[in-house]
C-alpha positions in Angstrom: 24.3 -24.5 -4.9 27.7 -22.8 -4.9 28.6 -21.0 -2.4 32.1 -19.0 -1.7 33.1 -18.1 1.9 36.2 -15.8 -0.1 33.9 -13.6 -1.2 32.6 -9.8 0.1 28.8 -10.8 -0.5 27.7 -12.2 2.4 27.2 -15.8 2.3 23.6 -15.2 4.1 23.0 -13.2 0.7 24.9 -16.1 -1.6 22.5 -18.8 -0.4 19.3 -17.4 -1.5 20.4 -16.5 -4.5 21.0 -19.4 -5.2 17.6 -20.7 -3.7 16.0 -17.8 -6.0 17.6 -19.6 -8.7 16.3 -22.7 -8.4 12.8 -21.0 -7.9 13.4 -19.5 -11.1 14.2 -22.6 -13.0 11.3 -23.9 -11.5 13.4 -26.5 -9.5 11.2 -25.3 -6.9 7.9 -25.6 -7.2 5.3 -23.5 -5.5 4.3 -24.8 -1.8 7.8 -26.6 -2.1 9.0 -27.2 1.6 12.7 -25.9 2.0 15.4 -27.7 3.8 14.9 -27.0 7.8 17.8 -24.9 9.0 20.1 -27.3 10.7 19.6 -30.1 7.3 20.4 -26.8 5.1 23.3 -25.9 7.3 25.0 -29.4 7.2 24.2 -29.8 3.2 26.5 -26.2 2.5 28.8 -26.0 5.3 28.1 -23.0 7.1 26.5 -22.3 10.1 22.7 -22.0 11.2 22.6 -18.3 11.4 23.5 -18.3 8.2 20.6 -20.1 6.6 18.3 -18.4 9.0 19.0 -14.9 7.4 18.8 -16.6 3.9 15.4 -18.0 5.1 15.1 -14.2 6.1 16.1 -12.3 3.5 13.9 -14.5 0.7 10.5 -14.0 3.0 11.4 -9.9 2.8 11.6 -10.4 -0.4 8.0 -12.9 -0.6 10.4 -15.6 -2.6 9.0 -18.0 0.5 6.2 -18.2 3.3 6.7 -19.4 6.7 4.1 -21.5 8.7 4.6 -21.5 12.5 5.8 -24.9 13.5 5.6 -26.1 10.4 8.7 -24.4 8.4 9.7 -22.3 4.9 7.7 -22.8 1.7 8.1 -21.9 -1.6 5.7 -18.6 -1.8 2.8 -19.5 -4.4 3.4 -18.0 -8.3 5.9 -15.9 -7.3 7.2 -12.5 -9.0 9.8 -10.0 -8.6 8.1 -6.8 -7.7 8.0 -4.9 -10.4 9.9 -1.4 -12.4 9.5 1.4 -10.9 9.9 4.4 -13.0 12.0 6.5 -10.2 14.8 3.9 -9.5 17.9 4.8 -10.9 16.5 8.5 -12.4 17.9 11.6 -11.6 14.8 12.6 -10.7 16.0 16.8 -11.6 14.5 18.3 -14.7 11.7 15.2 -14.8 8.3 15.7 -14.4 7.4 13.7 -11.7 3.6 11.9 -11.9 4.9 8.6 -10.4 5.2 9.7 -6.8 3.0 9.8 -4.2 3.8 10.8 -1.8 3.3 14.8 -0.5 5.1 17.2 -0.7 7.8 17.7 2.1 7.3 21.5 1.8 3.4 21.4 2.7 4.8 19.5 6.4 3.9 21.2 9.5 7.7 21.7 10.6 7.2 24.4 13.0 4.4 23.1 15.5 6.5 19.6 15.1 9.6 21.0 16.5 7.6 22.5 18.9 5.8 19.2 19.6 9.2 17.4 19.8 10.8 19.9 21.9 7.7 19.3 24.6 8.6 15.5 24.9 12.0 16.0 25.2 11.4 18.5 28.2 8.2 16.8 29.9 9.7 12.8 29.6 13.8 13.4 29.3 15.1 10.0 28.0 11.5 8.6 28.6 11.1 9.4 24.7 12.8 6.5 24.1 11.2 4.1 26.1 9.3 1.7 24.3 5.7 2.6 22.6 3.8 -0.2 24.3 2.5 -3.6 23.5 -0.3 -2.2 21.2 1.8 1.4 21.4 1.6 4.2 23.5 -1.4 4.6 25.8 -1.8 8.3 25.2 -1.8 8.4 20.7 -4.3 5.8 21.1 -6.4 8.0 22.1 -5.9 10.9 20.2 -6.5 8.4 17.0 -9.8 7.3 18.3 -10.5 11.2 18.9 -9.3 11.8 15.3 -11.7 8.9 14.1 -14.2 10.3 15.4 -14.5 13.5 13.3 -14.7 10.4 10.5 -17.7 8.9 11.8 -16.0 5.9 13.1 -16.2 4.6 16.9 -13.3 2.9 18.2 -11.9 2.6 21.6 -8.7 3.2 22.3 -8.2 0.0 23.5 -9.1 -0.9 20.0 -6.8 0.6 17.9 -2.7 -0.7 17.5 -0.6 1.6 16.3 2.1 0.6 13.7 4.9 2.2 11.2 2.7 2.7 8.1 0.1 0.6 6.3 2.9 -2.4 5.5 3.5 -2.9 8.1 -0.3 -2.5 9.7 -1.3 -5.3 6.9 1.5 -7.7 7.3 0.6 -7.9 11.6 -3.0 -8.8 10.6 -2.1 -11.1 7.8 0.0 -13.4 10.2 -3.0 -13.6 12.6 -5.2 -13.9 10.2 -4.8 -15.6 6.9 -3.1 -19.7 7.6 -1.6 -21.5 4.3 -4.1 -22.0 1.6 -7.1 -19.5 2.7 -8.9 -17.6 -0.1 -8.3 -13.4 0.1 -10.9 -11.4 -2.1 -9.5 -8.3 -3.9 -9.7 -5.3 -6.8 -7.7 -5.3 -9.4 -6.0 -3.4 -10.2 -4.4 -3.2 -7.0 -0.6 -2.8 -5.5 1.4 -5.5 -7.0 3.4 -5.5 -3.3 0.1 -6.1 -1.6 -0.5 -9.2 -4.0 2.7 -9.9 -2.9 2.2 -9.9 0.6 -0.5 -12.2 0.4 1.1 -14.6 -2.2 3.6 -15.3 0.8 1.7 -16.2 3.2 0.3 -19.1 1.3 -2.9 -17.4 0.5 -5.4 -18.2 -3.3 -5.6 -14.7 -3.7 -9.1 -13.7 -6.1 -9.4 -11.0 -8.1 -12.4 -9.0 -9.2 -12.7 -5.9 -11.4 -12.9 -2.5 -10.6 -16.2 -0.5 -12.5 -17.7 3.0 -12.6 -18.9 2.4 -9.0 -17.3 -0.2 -7.3 -16.3 -4.3 -7.4 -18.2 -5.9 -10.5 -20.5 -7.7 -8.1 -21.9 -10.2 -10.0 -18.4 -11.5 -10.5 -17.3 -10.6 -6.9 -20.5 -12.0 -5.3 -20.1 -15.7 -7.4 -16.3 -16.0 -6.3 -17.2 -15.5 -2.3 -20.2 -17.7 -2.5 -17.9 -20.5 -4.3 -14.8 -20.3 -2.6 -16.0 -18.5 1.1 -12.8 -16.1 1.3 -11.6 -15.8 5.0 -10.2 -12.4 4.3 -12.0 -9.2 2.1 -9.2 -6.9 1.1 -10.5 -3.6 -0.1 -9.8 0.5 -1.0 -13.5 1.3 -1.1 -12.2 4.7 -1.3 -10.1 6.6 -3.5 -9.0 3.5 -4.5 -5.6 2.9 -6.0 -4.5 3.0 -8.7 -8.1 4.2 -10.3 -9.4 6.7 -7.9 -13.1 5.2 -7.4 -15.3 5.2 -4.8 -17.8 2.7 -4.0 -21.4 3.1 -3.8 -23.3 2.9 -1.2 -25.8 0.1 -2.4 -22.0 -1.8 -3.5 -20.9 -1.0 0.6 -23.7 -2.4 1.9 -23.9 -6.0 -0.3 -20.1 -6.2 0.2 -20.9 -5.8 4.1 -23.9 -8.6 3.5 -21.6 -11.1 2.0 -18.8 -10.7 4.5 -21.4 -11.9 7.6 -22.6 -14.4 5.0 -19.4 -16.0 4.4 -17.6 -15.0 8.2 -15.4 -13.4 6.6 -13.2 -9.7 7.6 -12.6 -7.3 5.9 -9.2 -4.9 6.1 -10.2 -1.4 4.9 -7.3 0.2 3.5 -8.0 3.8 3.6 -4.5 5.3 3.0 -6.1 8.5 0.8 -9.5 8.4 2.5 -8.3 12.9 3.9 -7.8 13.6 0.4 -11.8 14.5 -0.4 -12.6 17.5 -2.4 -16.4 17.8 -1.8 -18.0 15.6 0.5 -15.4 12.6 3.1 -17.4 9.2 1.9 -18.5 7.9 3.9 -16.0 4.2 4.9 -16.7 1.0 5.3 -16.0 0.8 9.1 -18.3 3.5 10.0 -21.2 1.2 8.7 -19.8 -1.7 10.6 -17.6 -2.8 13.4 -17.8 -5.8 14.1 -16.4 -6.9 10.4 -14.8 -4.2 9.2 -11.1 -4.2 10.4 -9.8 -0.8 9.2 -6.2 0.2 8.3 -4.9 3.9 7.5 -1.7 6.1 8.3 -0.9 9.4 8.3 1.6 9.1 5.4 0.1 11.2 2.9 -1.4 14.3 5.2 1.9 14.4 7.1 4.7 12.8 5.9 5.9 9.2 5.3 7.6 7.5 8.0 5.6 8.6 10.6 3.2 6.3 11.7 -0.4 4.0 10.8 -3.1 2.4 12.7 -5.7 -0.3 12.8 -8.9 0.2 14.3 -10.1 -3.9 15.0 -12.9 -5.2 16.4 -12.7 -5.9 20.1 -11.8 -9.9 19.3 -9.1 -8.9 16.8 -7.1 -6.7 18.7 -6.7 -9.4 21.7 -5.3 -11.6 18.4 -2.2 -9.1 17.0 1.2 -9.4 18.3 2.6 -6.6 19.8 5.2 -4.9 17.1 8.2 -2.7 16.8 6.0 -0.2 14.5 6.6 3.8 15.3 9.7 4.5 17.9 8.0 5.8 20.8 9.6 9.2 20.4 7.5 9.7 17.3 4.8 8.1 18.9 4.1 10.8 21.7 5.6 13.3 19.4 2.8 13.2 17.4 0.5 13.0 20.3 2.1 16.5 21.2 1.0 17.9 17.7 -2.2 16.3 18.0 -2.9 17.3 21.3 -1.5 20.9 21.1 -1.5 22.0 17.5 -4.6 22.1 15.0 -4.1 19.2 13.1 -8.0 20.2 11.1 -6.4 23.3 10.4 -3.6 21.9 8.8 -5.8 19.3 7.2 -7.8 21.7 5.1 -5.1 23.8 4.2 -3.7 20.6 2.5 -7.1 19.6 0.8 -7.0 22.9 -0.4 -4.1 22.9 -2.5 -4.5 19.4 -3.6 -8.2 20.4 -5.0 -6.4 22.7 -7.0 -4.0 20.5 -7.9 -6.9 18.1 -8.9 -8.7 20.6 -10.9 -5.7 21.3 -13.3 -5.2 17.4 -13.7 -8.7 17.3 -14.7 -8.3 20.4 -16.8 -5.4 18.8 -18.6 -6.7 15.8 -18.6 -10.0 17.2 -20.9 -7.7 19.3 -22.4 -5.2 17.8 -23.7 -6.4 13.9 -23.1 -9.4 13.4 -24.5 -8.9 12.9 -28.0 -6.8 10.1 -27.9 -7.5 8.0 -25.2 -9.9 7.5 -21.7 -9.3 7.7 -18.4 -11.1 7.7 -15.0 -12.0 11.0 -13.3 -11.5 10.2 -9.2 -13.5 11.6 -7.1 -10.6 12.4 -4.9 -7.2 11.2 -3.7 -3.9 11.7 -5.7 -4.2 10.3 -9.2 -6.2 8.8 -12.0 -6.0 5.9 -14.3 -5.0 6.8 -17.7 -5.6 4.2 -20.7 -2.3 3.5 -22.8 -2.2 2.8 -25.9 1.3 1.1 -26.4 2.7 -1.4 -24.4 6.0 0.8 -24.5 4.6 4.4 -23.8 6.0 5.0 -20.4 9.6 4.3 -21.1 8.2 6.7 -23.9 7.5 9.3 -21.5 10.9 9.0 -19.8 13.2 9.9 -22.8 10.8 13.1 -22.9 10.9 13.7 -19.7 7.8 12.6 -17.6 7.8 10.0 -14.9 4.0 7.8 -14.5 3.4 4.3 -12.4 2.9 1.8 -15.3 0.2 -0.8 -14.7 2.5 -3.5 -13.8 2.7 -1.8 -10.6 -0.9 -2.7 -9.5 -0.4 -6.1 -10.0 -1.4 -6.7 -13.8 0.5 -8.4 -16.6 -0.2 -6.0 -19.6 0.8 -2.6 -19.9 -3.0 -1.3 -20.7 -2.5 1.7 -18.4 -0.3 3.7 -16.3 -1.3 6.0 -13.0 -0.9 9.8 -13.5 0.1 10.9 -9.5 -0.1 15.0 -8.9 1.1 14.1 -5.6 4.6 15.5 -6.1 3.9 17.4 -8.6 4.2 21.7 -8.9 1.1 22.9 -10.0 2.6 24.4 -12.8 3.7 21.6 -14.2 0.8 19.7 -14.1 -1.1 21.2 -17.9 2.9 21.1 -19.5 3.7 17.4 -18.3 0.0 16.1 -19.2 0.6 17.4 -22.8 3.7 16.4 -23.3 1.8 12.9 -22.8 -0.6 13.4 -25.7 2.4 14.6 -27.9 3.8 11.3 -27.6 0.5 10.0 -28.1 -0.6 12.2 -30.6 2.9 10.7 -32.3 2.5 6.9 -31.1 -1.0 7.5 -33.2 0.8 8.7 -36.4 2.7 5.9 -36.5 0.1 2.9 -36.3 -1.7 4.8 -39.2 1.7 4.5 -41.0 1.8 1.0 -40.9 
């Protein structure tokens, strides 16, 4: 490995990139144990902190995973996170169906200003204190009350506050998964989540999504054959399809979890965006096997906080983490306690219900002759079949951004996702009309061939 101590590139990053080259070249195979920190430091003539930094950098990019007391290993079937069409693109002038964050103009700025002013006046510098092992106590109590409105019973002491869903999932995987354990999940699914599983040495079982939820025949077969330790599922407004499990499938999933002694991690990041009746969560149906993972990223704004609702014997196993800052947690609790969060949620659902209806109408009007698409039951997007593999890049040329299926753990670009989360309402029909025009021209090219 070549390390240039005169380079402006940090030594830890140079070392990490050299290891990445060997992984990509097949010289370091999955599950290969990397040298101990001191050994590699001596071999490369750098200090131990440089090697430790390189290993941490590699783990953050999902090239390696670590096992406490054992060492650092090459991750299973690593692949870099896929191309995101918004990266490196000047967003001005584009119709953005790729962004999944809700529009910042809907954030209750005045209410939060009052909330943060109130906690500063009340607590002074204490607002910046550490929020506690599992989070700020009053906020955990408030989240417990919010969950009751979702028919979820979770005592404050069984709730962990996190910085968001990604951190919450990482905390759970670090505690519940050992190298070689099986995780079963839906496909398509977030490539970022799949990478998180692989980085910890988990063996991943994928089950296709059907109209009413999971392909239960395949799911049952894989559960009985492999006895996975974790079911990681999005039964409510599944990403990217937008589908919901029906209650019969939910009951079957719970029964299988008990039969094989597995835990279900229920990711419900989009559960607030229902436009008719609120779906029943798995956690509302069972509190013993289901670990509930959610955040306020979509209904308020990203970067605030998330939370985990656990069975009592699970919360005791979780290590405290630096989640959302103490100031953020105190401000959130003040807002939930003295602001009108329910009114805000109703307002946001009303806005996005209009966008949802407009999206469905535009799909039916412009795309139904050229392709098929999944009609979601809620959430912030829909899943569209792509007639050509390179359609995503073609759409960029026409001023429309969508999310390709490579973002959702599938190698073939056979679909793309349209999200109306950050799209102006008047742009929805225009953007989908452009997509239809590109599809129509591509269909004509195919016929001429």
